[in-house]
C-alpha positions in Angstrom: 16.8 -7.3 18.7 19.4 -6.9 16.0 22.5 -4.7 16.4 24.1 -2.8 13.6 27.9 -2.8 13.8 30.0 -0.5 11.5 32.8 -2.0 9.4 35.3 -0.4 7.2 34.6 -2.4 4.0 33.0 -5.5 2.6 33.3 -8.8 4.5 33.5 -12.3 3.2 30.2 -14.1 2.9 31.1 -16.4 5.8 32.0 -13.6 8.2 28.9 -11.5 7.2 26.5 -14.4 7.6 28.1 -15.6 10.8 27.3 -12.2 12.3 23.6 -12.7 11.5 23.6 -15.8 13.6 24.3 -13.6 16.7 21.8 -11.0 15.5 24.6 -8.6 14.4 24.3 -6.8 11.1 27.6 -5.4 9.8 27.0 -2.0 8.2 29.1 -0.1 5.7 29.7 3.6 6.4 30.3 5.3 3.0 27.6 6.9 0.8 26.8 6.6 -2.9 28.0 9.2 -5.4 25.7 12.1 -5.9 25.7 11.6 -9.7 23.7 8.3 -9.2 21.3 8.8 -6.3 18.8 6.1 -7.4 21.1 3.1 -7.5 24.4 1.9 -6.1 26.1 -1.4 -7.1 27.7 -1.6 -3.6 25.9 -1.3 -0.3 26.2 2.2 1.2 24.8 3.8 4.3 21.6 4.7 2.5 21.1 1.1 1.6 21.8 0.0 5.2 19.6 2.6 7.0 16.7 2.8 4.5 16.7 -0.8 3.4 17.9 -3.1 6.2 17.4 -1.2 9.5 13.6 -0.7 9.3 13.0 -4.3 8.3 14.7 -5.6 11.4 11.7 -4.2 13.3 9.7 -7.0 11.7 10.1 -10.2 13.7 9.6 -12.5 10.7 12.2 -10.7 8.7 14.7 -10.6 11.7 14.2 -14.3 12.3 14.5 -15.1 8.6 17.9 -13.2 8.5 19.1 -15.0 11.6 18.0 -18.4 10.2 20.5 -18.0 7.3 23.2 -16.9 9.7 22.7 -19.9 12.0 22.9 -22.3 9.1 26.2 -20.7 8.0 28.0 -21.7 11.3 30.1 -24.7 10.5 28.8 -24.9 6.9 31.1 -25.9 4.0 32.4 -23.2 1.6 30.0 -24.6 -1.0 27.0 -24.3 1.3 28.0 -20.8 2.5 27.8 -19.7 -1.1 24.4 -21.3 -1.4 23.2 -19.4 1.7 24.8 -16.2 0.4 22.9 -16.5 -2.9 19.7 -17.2 -1.0 20.3 -14.1 1.1 20.8 -12.1 -2.1 17.6 -13.2 -3.6 15.6 -12.7 -0.5 16.9 -10.3 2.2 18.5 -8.1 -0.5 16.1 -8.4 -3.5 13.1 -10.5 -2.3 9.4 -9.9 -3.1 6.3 -11.0 -1.3 2.5 -10.9 -1.9 0.5 -8.4 0.1 -3.0 -7.3 -0.7 -2.9 -9.1 -4.1 0.2 -7.1 -5.2 3.9 -7.8 -5.4 5.7 -5.8 -2.6 9.4 -5.6 -1.9 11.0 -6.6 1.3 14.5 -6.9 0.1 16.8 -4.0 1.2 18.4 -3.7 -2.2 15.0 -2.7 -3.6 13.8 -0.6 -0.7 16.9 1.6 -0.9 16.7 2.0 -4.7 13.8 3.9 -6.0 14.7 3.1 -9.6 14.9 -0.6 -9.1 11.9 -0.7 -6.7 9.8 0.8 -9.6 11.3 -1.7 -12.0 10.6 -4.7 -9.9 7.1 -3.9 -8.5 5.4 -1.5 -11.0 2.5 -2.9 -13.0 3.6 -0.8 -15.9 7.2 -1.9 -15.5 9.6 0.5 -17.2 11.9 -2.4 -18.2 15.6 -2.9 -17.5 18.3 -3.3 -20.0 16.9 -3.8 -23.5 13.4 -2.8 -22.2 12.7 -6.3 -20.9 10.6 -6.7 -17.7 12.1 -8.9 -14.9 11.3 -12.6 -14.5 9.4 -13.4 -11.3 10.0 -16.9 -9.9 8.3 -18.5 -6.9 10.5 -18.4 -3.8 12.3 -21.7 -3.6 15.7 -21.6 -1.7 16.9 -24.7 -3.6 16.5 -22.8 -6.9 17.7 -19.4 -5.5 20.9 -21.1 -4.2 21.9 -21.7 -7.8 20.5 -18.6 -9.5 23.3 -16.4 -10.8 22.9 -12.6 -10.6 24.5 -9.4 -11.7 25.8 -6.9 -9.1 26.1 -3.7 -11.2 22.7 -3.6 -12.9 19.0 -4.2 -12.0 18.2 -7.9 -11.3 16.8 -9.8 -14.2 15.2 -12.4 -11.9 13.3 -11.8 -8.6 11.9 -14.5 -6.2 8.3 -14.0 -4.9 7.1 -15.4 -1.6 3.5 -15.6 -0.5 4.5 -13.8 2.7 7.5 -13.2 5.0 6.2 -16.2 7.0 6.2 -18.3 3.9 9.7 -17.1 3.0 11.0 -17.9 6.5 9.4 -21.4 6.6 10.8 -22.4 3.3 14.3 -21.1 4.2 14.2 -23.0 7.5 13.4 -26.3 5.7 16.2 -25.7 3.3 18.7 -24.9 6.1 17.7 -28.0 8.0 18.6 -30.2 5.0 22.1 -28.8 4.7 24.8 -31.2 6.0 26.6 -29.6 8.9 28.9 -30.8 11.7 26.5 -29.3 14.3 23.3 -27.4 14.5 23.1 -24.0 16.2 20.1 -22.5 18.0 19.6 -19.0 19.4 18.5 -18.6 23.0 16.4 -15.4 23.0 16.3 -15.3 26.8 20.0 -14.6 27.2 20.9 -13.8 23.6 23.3 -16.6 23.1 23.9 -19.3 20.5 24.1 -22.9 21.5 25.2 -25.9 19.5 23.9 -29.5 19.8 27.2 -31.3 20.2 30.8 -30.8 21.3 33.1 -29.2 18.8 36.9 -29.4 18.8 38.7 -26.2 17.9 40.8 -26.5 14.8 44.6 -26.1 15.1 45.7 -22.5 14.6 42.3 -20.9 15.4 42.7 -18.1 17.9 40.7 -18.1 21.2 37.7 -15.8 21.2 
């Protein structure tokens, strides 16, 4: 099970993703301004509770989120950015096929009625300039380099065949990242184990 832990503000990508490895989701506590109820450029409590919290009840989604977190442990700054961008294009704004239709599983979509309609509606209302979004096949290697805006609707979304498909492709991508060690989660006692000894860097505080 995932735990939600409140934080006072935004965390670095590394700190946030590291928490996912331990099945901890860091949640903001403020709420969007009433003048813009359909969209917020920054995560607020509506986004966390309406977008993320319900999806953690789905095992594939929860495992998918943790997979990214486990890969971030010990990863280089460059690879942490790649993982963060994959997270953005999937856990935040991902689409998947269900019943022959594009459905949202990303929390950024589920918590924004306006962008949800924009991304999934057959008669898409269009974003800036009236243009519909581009839908790409879910490929973490591509998503890791796909730039994105944070203050407007997304111009590009990635579509997986299913949550299982999204998770499997993300796992293969994570396995190919160079890392000093590989981490695994033990569901029996809710701990994370690494596959080799690690020396603590000078200056790092004890846990």
